[in-house]
N, C-alpha and C positions, 0 to 999 in steps of 0.2 A: 215497831214495825217489823211483821212476820217475814223471814227472809224466804222466796219462794221458788229462790233458785236452788236445782237440784246438785247434790253432790259432784264433782268430778269422779268419771271410771276408773276406776285401780289400773295402774300400769302394767303390760304384761308381765308375767312372772312375779309380780306382788299379790297375786289374790290369796285371801286366806284360805285355807280347807274349807270353810263353811259356805264360800260363797258360792253363786251358781254356776258359774264357770269352770271354776277350779273344781267343782264335784263332777260335772259333765265328763272333762278330760280325764279324769282319774281309771288308770288301766286296772282291770283285775284278770286273772289267768284262766285259760280254761275254755272249754264252751259256754260254760254257764256264768250269767254276768259279764261276760266280754264286752272291751268298753273301745268304741272307735277312737282309732287315733287322731289327732286333730293337728292341723300345719298350723303356725303363726301364719295372719293374715297377710304380714308383709313377704311372706316365703312363694305366697301362690305365684307370684309372676314368674317367679324363678324355675319352676317345675321342670319345665323342660328342657331349658341346660343343665340343670342338673343330672337330668337323663341322659343326656349327651356325656356331661363329664364322667358319670359312674363307666359307663360303657369305653370311654376314651381310656380311663384308669385300669378297666380290664385287661383293654389290649395292653397297653405301657406294663401292666404285669406280667400278662403273656409274654410281651417282647423281654422282659427282663427276665422270666427265666432263658428263651433263647439265647441271649445275649451268653450268659453265664456257659451252656452249654458250648456254644461254637466258642469262646474265648477258652474254657477247658479242653476242646478237641483240638486246637493248633496248639502248635509248639511256642513257649516264649520267646519273648525277646533275649538273648542271648547275654547282653552288659548289664540288662537288669536282673535275670539269673543269677549271675556271677556277684554282682552287688547282694542279693538277697542272702543266699549263701553264706557271706561273712556274718550275718548277721542270726541267720536260724538255721537248725538244722537241717538237713535232709527229709527225716521224716515228717516233722513238721510240714514242709512245704507239701509233702506227698498226700499229708492228710487234709490241708487247707484244699486242694487240688480235688480230691475225691470228695469232700464237704459241697464244695460248691458244685458240683456236678447234682450231688442229691438236692440241695436247695435248688437248682435250677430245675431239673423236673416237676418239684413239688410246686414252683410257681405255675410251670404251664399250666397242673392241674388245678391250682386254687382261683386261677382267673376266671374259671365258670364261677363261683361262688361269689365273687368279685362283682362280676355282672349283674348278680342276681340282690345282691346287696345283704349278703348274709355275714352278720355279724360274726359268726365264729370264723370265716375266713378271712375277714378283716386281723380279726388276732392274730391270727397263724401268719399271713400273708407280711405284715408289718414286720414281724422280726424276723424273718426270712430274707426280707429284704436287707436288712441290716446286715444280718449274718452273710448275706452271699457278697454283698460289698467289702465284708471285711474279709471274708474267703480268697476272692479275687485279686484282691491287694496282695494276703501273704504266698499265693502262689506263683505271682511271677512281679510283682508291684504294677498289674494293669488297673491305673489309677483312672483311665479312662470307663471303664468298665464299670468302677466302682462308683463316681461320680453320678453315672448314669441312674443305678440302682439306688443311691440315696435320694437323686430326685423324684424317682417315681415313689422313695417311699415317703417323701413329704408329700407330692400331691396326694397320694394315698390319706396320709395323717388329715390333710384337708378336708377329707370327705367323710369324715369319721361319724360324723352326727347322721350321714345318710344310710348308715348300713342297721335297717331294723326289721330284716327278716333273721327268722330263728334257723330256717333251712331252706332248701329245695330240692324238687323232685330228683333222683339219680338216673331216671330210665324217658326223663322225656326229650322229644325231640333235639332242646336245646343244649341239653347235657350229652346227648349223644354226639352231638355236633363239637361242641368243646373236648371232649373226649376223644373224638377222632382228630381232633387238630393236635392234643397231646401227645397222641401216641404216634402220628405222622413225624413230630418235634424230635422224639424220641428215636423214631426210626433213622431220620436225617443225623443226629449226633452219632449214632451208632455206625453209618455207614462211613462219615468224615472221621470217629476215630481210628477204624480199623484201616481206612486208605492211609492215613497219617502216621498211625502208631503201629502198625502190623500188628505182631503178636502181643504187643503190651494193651492192649483194650480191654483185657478182660476184666481187670479191676475198676475202673470206669463205669464199664457197662455194668457190672455188679451193681455201683453204687446208685447207678441211674434208675435199674430194677427195683431197689430198696427203697430210694425215694418217692418210684410210682405207687409202687405198694402200699407203703405207707401213708400215703395219701388218700388213697381205696379205702383203708381200712378205717383211716380218720371219716371218711364221709362215711361210709357205711354204720358205725359205732356211735360216732359222736355227733353225727347231725340231728337233731332232736327230730321227732315224727308229731303229728298233729296229737294232741291229748286225747283221743278216742275211747270210749267207755260204752258198751251196749247199758240201755237205760234201764235201772234197776226196776222193780215192781211199784214201791213207793213213787218215783217218778213217773210211771205210766199212769199210776192213779191221778196222781196232779195234773198228765197232760189231759186226760178224762175230763177232768173237774173244769178244766180251761175251755176246752172243746164246748161242752155242755153251756157253760155261763156264755159263750160265744159265740156259737155256731160253729160248724165245720165245713169243709167242701168234700169235694168228688174222693178225697185222698184221708177224708180222716179218719176212717175205720181202719185201711190198711198200715195205719202208724202203728197199730197193735202184733204187726204179725213180727217182727222180731230181728229184722233184718236191715235195720234203720237206727241210725243214730240221732239224738235231738239236739238242738242249738236254740239256748233260751237267750232273748234279749236281756238287756241291763234290767228292766223291771220285772222280767218272769211272766209280762201278763200276753207274753205273744212267744210261738216258738215256730221252728223251721226242722223237719226231718228229711236227713239226705245219708248218702253213705260215699264211700272213697273209692275211686277207680284211677289206677294210675296217678297221672297228675291232675286230678281234678276232683273235689268235690261236688256231688250232683244233688241237688235239691228237690224234693219230689213235689211239684206245685208249688200252689201258693202258699203263705205264711197261714200259720192257725193260730186264732185268739184274738185279742184287742185289735181291731184295722187301725186305731190309732198309733200302734206301736210298729206297723208294717215298716215305714220309709226307714226307720232308723236300724229296724233288724235286718234288713236287707243290706243296708251299709256295713253293718257289725257283720255280718257273716262272709262280706266279700274282704274286709278287712282280715278277717280270722285267717280264711286262706290265703290271704296274700302274704302273710307272716312267714308261711311255709313255702312259699312260692308257687302256689297251686290254683289252678284256674276255680274259680265257682260260677258253677252252672245250675243255672234252674228251669228243671225239665218239666212241660207240658203246664205252663203257666197260661192263666186265661187271659181272657181280654181286656176285662175290667179292672186288670191289674196292671197293665202293661206301661203304666206310666212310673210304679214302682222301679221296674228293671230299666228303661230307659235313663229316669234321674240317676240310677246309679253307674250308668255309663255305660250299658251292657247291651249289646246288637240283638237282635231279634231273629230267629228263622221259624217260618209257618211250619208246625208239622203234623197238621193237618186240622180235620174240625169235628167237633163235639155233637152226638145228636141228642137235643134234649127235648121229648114228647110234651107238651102240655097238658095235664092232667085234667081240667076242667074242661065239659065240653066235646071229651072224644068221645067217639062212636065208631061202630064197625057199618054202621048203616051208610047208604050212597056209594054212590058209582067211585067216589076217590079212592075208599078202600074196599072196592071189590075184591082184587087181589089177594089182599089180608084176611079179608072176611071168608073167603074160599079155602084158604089153607087151614084157618082155626077150626072149620065147619070139618073140612078133612080129617084132620085128628081127632076132634070129637066123635065123629062118626065110627074111628078106629077105636072107641073107648078110653080116651085120653081122660085123664082125671085131675085137677088142680088141687094140691095142699099145702099151707104152709107151716113148716114144723119149727117148736120151740126148741132151746136147749134146756134140757140136754138130752141128747137123744140115744135110742136103744143100741145096743149091740148088733141085732138084727138090721139095724137103720143104717149104720155105720157099713156094716157088709156092703148092704145096696149101694151106695155113696161110693164105696171105693171101688168095686165092681165098675161101676160108671167110670169113672175117674181113670182106672188104670186101662180101659177099652179106647179112651180119647186121647189119652196120651199115647198109647202105642200105635194109633193109624195118624199122629201128627208128629210129634217133637220127640217122644220117647223121653222126655225130663219134664221135672217141673222148673218154672221161671219163676220171675220175684222184682223184689224192689217197686214198679209200680204195677204188677199182677198179683192177685192172691195165690196161695198155695193149699194143696189140699194136706192141712195139717189138722189135727184133732182138735187141738188146744187152740187153733185160732178160728175156725170154722164153728165152735160151739160160743164164740162170745156174741152171737147173734141168730136170727132166724134163716131158715134154709126154706127157699121154695122147690117145689117139686110137683113133675107132672111123671104120672104113671101110667102104664099101660098094664092092662092084663095083671094085675099085682108086681108088676117090677118096674122100676124107675127107669123111665126112658131120658129126661132129663132133668138137672136140678140149676140153680142158682143161689151163692150165698150172700146175706142182704147186710149192710151195713148195720151196728147199732143206731137207736135213737137218740142225738146228742143236744136235742132239742130244738134244733133248724128244723123248718119245714120248706125248704127250698127244692132240694131234689131230692129224690130216692135212687140211692146207686147201688150195683152190685159188684163184687169185684171178681166173683169166680164164678166160671159157668162151665157144664161140660154137659153134651150130648153121648147118649150112647149108639154106638154105629147101628144097631139094629132099629133103632126110634121112627116111626111112622114118619111120613112128609107132615109138616105143618107143627110138628112138636114144639118146637123153640117161636114161633109165631104163637103159639096158644099159650106158652109160660111166661111171652111179654104182656101180652094184653090181659093176662089176669093180675101181673104186678102192676099194670097202669089201674086197676081196681084198688088193689091194696094202698098204691099211693094214695089215690081218693080219699079211702076210707081214714088214711091216718094224716092227712090234713096236708098233703105236699102238692106244691105248684108243677112240679115236673118229675117224670120219670127218664135218668139218665141211663143210655144208652152204648156211654163210653164213646172211644174216637175212632174215627175212619182215617187209619192213616195217609197223609200225603193228600186229603182229598180239599179242593179247594187252594191247592200251593201252584205259583207261578202260570197263575189262567193266563196273564195279558202280557205284552211284549216290554212292558215296563216293569216286571217284576224281576227281582235280582236274580243273579245268573246262577245263583245256588240251586235258588227254589224252581226256577226254568229246567235244568238239568233234572230234579227232583219230578217235575211234573211229566218229564218224558218215562222216569220211571213208573209212574201211576197209568199212564197210558198203555206202555208197553212191558212193563215188567210181571204181567199178572201171572205168568210163570213161575214165578218165585213166592207171590203172595197175592192172595186176590183184595187187590187195591179196591176195584170197581165193584166187585161183587159186594162186598163185605158195605159199601156205600148205597147200594142198590136195595140190599136187606135191609138196612136201617130207615133208607127214605121210603118204605113200604106203611112206616107210622107217621109219616107228615111230620118229623122233628122241626125243631129250631135248628140250625147250625152256628155254632160258636167257634171260631178258631184258638187254637191253644198253640202255643210256643213254645219254643228254647231261646232261652236267654244267656247270651255268654260272652266273656270279655272278647271285643272287638279284634285283638291281634292272635285270638288261638285259633289254630288251623281247624274251621267247622267238619271237615272230613273225619278227621281223626276223633275228636268230641263225640260225632255220632257214633263211631264205633265203638268208643269208650260206653257210653250210654247202653247199646245194643247188648256190651259183654256184660254188661251190670246187670240187666233183666234176663239173659238167658245164661247167665251164671257160669261165665269164661267166654275169652277168646275163639277157643277152639269150638265151641260150641256154636258161635258166629259164623267162623269161616270155613267149618267143615260140616255145615249143615244141611242133615239128609234133604233131597227133594220130596 
């Protein structure tokens, strides 16, 4: 009789390399083929106490450093010192004293890495605790302090499996707070040493400064950074084939602008475009490629950022994929609404589009003419496009932006067609279009410039003609882009941050034409779809928004000192 009972599953830790479970957990280095870390099933209920225990050990490490410094600042017990000098020469005792000071300062600084679960910090803190226990004993037979340091070392060793990160950002808010605490401890030690030892404080203070600078050098040179490298030409070609096979989104074409990195999933059938800024890796839009790979890819990207103590942030993600970010444990903040104009049935006839029809007719009455230029472009065409672009920049920000916005760069613009409206033989406005990647969802543009001397209605004419182009190519929508803060915080139950953003939308139009941009796009009677920022719940939202703004503008100075 045939036995139909299935074989028992393998015990944890006994899977063969060929088993599916073992293969799914096999890590790989770098952004390509990165594998998600997995915790044993029994470890999941203990995640919260583990986080608390790591923070407790970090505080104990800081306290161990403080104990070493306080013990070194105060004179030793006379009886113990007399007994010690019978067995050790004075230079050895003084050397142990100075080394205990250096170890104490180093432990103050290393507490940040312990709190961040950094493997390198653990490997350095454990021998320093043991050495500190030895030094404090040799300098004055201070067995109480030595026992405390040995206890902290034992607790730290028990948590050794939790130190799975490679590094942490040096200039994050948390790093600055820990650094301030370490400097405060060093200052208190210097004051105590001067008060209790008079003029004999210089050598201990020099040892403390050497220990602090040594840890700074270790953090600067030894903590690894994420392995980031700009995509090579063959990688961009592979990304182009991937997008053509599965379709793109509104940010598919800007992937080829050259200012972002690519993160590939384990199977290589999906990717995320992103850029680093301060303590975050900021992804642009939703993933690209095979939609079935998106959930795992988002988790892999989060895990990749977390290994280096960085925030994983997704900028301008769409409503249709919000579940990906919710399931990955990210919080959501509404940035605004994107306008998508249905191509089928669009007409200028009727009362609803009366204002738009008047603007278009006025531009045509001024002799405006629409053309769709295909690359490569003649030198005379480039001169005209550059003239309009420079004039537009001079009247606004004075510099190119990036990340989510296209730049006026010849190599990038020649990847796709350019829609142009000319008046009397001179370009009045133009917009660059994305390549045809096989999808027929929405036609999008990422660079639009208007000449200051263009007659009224030119921009409306350009977009109406683009609606015709989208219809001829079989697209369902024309994507007009995002109206920032539109539809944000409109009711009293909205989150506090979004209600504050609503105030900026209503009363901050002297800084940015929030309502004017919304009214302009509303002329085309679009469908409005929300776009969101997905971010770690504990990350400070104002700081993340400032980081993204600096990423787009090209630096914090351009954001904070922006000309009106």
